[in-house]
N, C-alpha and C positions, 0 to 999 in steps of 0.2 A: 064470895071470894075466895079462898085460901093464897097465900103469898107470906111474903117477910124477907127477911135483909139475913146477911150470914157475913162475915169477915171469911174473906178468902184466904186460909193460912190450913197448914198439913191436918189442924183439929176441925176442921169450919166454923169458926165460932156463932154459934147462934145470936146475933143483935138484936132482932125482934120479930117473931113471930105471929100468924092472924089467922084461925081455920072455928070454924062452926059459929059463926057470928061473935068470937070477942079474942081479946090480945090471949097468946098463950106464953106465959112467963115461965114454966115452968124448968124450962130447958136452955133460960136464956145465959150467958154467958158473966161472970159476975161481976167484972167490969164493965157491962155495960148498965148496970140493974141501975132502976131509977133516974136513966138521962134518957130512954128513946119512948118516941109516940107516934102514930099514923094519925091522919087526919081522917076523923073515924065518915065524915059528911061525904068524904070521895074515898072510902070501900069501895063501896056496891057500884060504884063506875069502873071499878079498875086499875083503880089510882091510890098506891101504896108507898105517895109518899115521904119520908122520914124524917122526924126530926129529934135531931142530936142535939139534948145541950150540952154541957159540961167539957168542949173538947179537948183532950189532952193530947199530947205529939204521940201519946202511944197508939191513938184511932189514927194512925195514917198506915194508909195499904191499901190494898184491894178489898173490895164488897163486889156481895150479887146479889140482888136481887131479882125474884122468883112471883109469879102471879099466875093463877090457873083462875078461871071465871069460866062462863057455859057458851064467850065467843072463842077459846082458847087456852093458851099455855104461854107464858113470857118469859125468857130470862135476857138479865142486863146485868153488868158488868163495866163498876164507875171503881175511877182508883182514887185514893184522896191525899192531899199531902196538907198537912196542917204546917203552918208558918209563923212567927213569932219572932221576938224582939230578944237579941241575943244581949247578956249584960245591963240589959238598960229595966228590970224588975220596974215595972206601974200596976196600978190595980186599974181595973174599967170595968164600969157597970153595967149591967146587961149584957153580956156580947153577948154572943150566939149565932153559931154558925146558920144558913139561908137551910132550907128543905131541903133532901136526896131528894129526886125526884125519879120516879117507876112507873 
């Protein structure tokens, strides 16, 4: 499978890329470094679910997931909204965004 995620902006920032049976992070946008992963056991099934950690307000926006397998190609577009508590800072332990499914 080949696939990945892009942030849908004028520059189409690379969030996560996978081909040749491995993660390809050379072109990954600096803002996503060390915060993304795919579920390796699902990739051969055409599942490019993205795990994004350390979610920030700046992550809000439109994203494109693209996959290509021997059975075909698929593009999915999603919008991510980031909500927080304003004026009430608090410490949260191990808060993580649910995986983004593609």
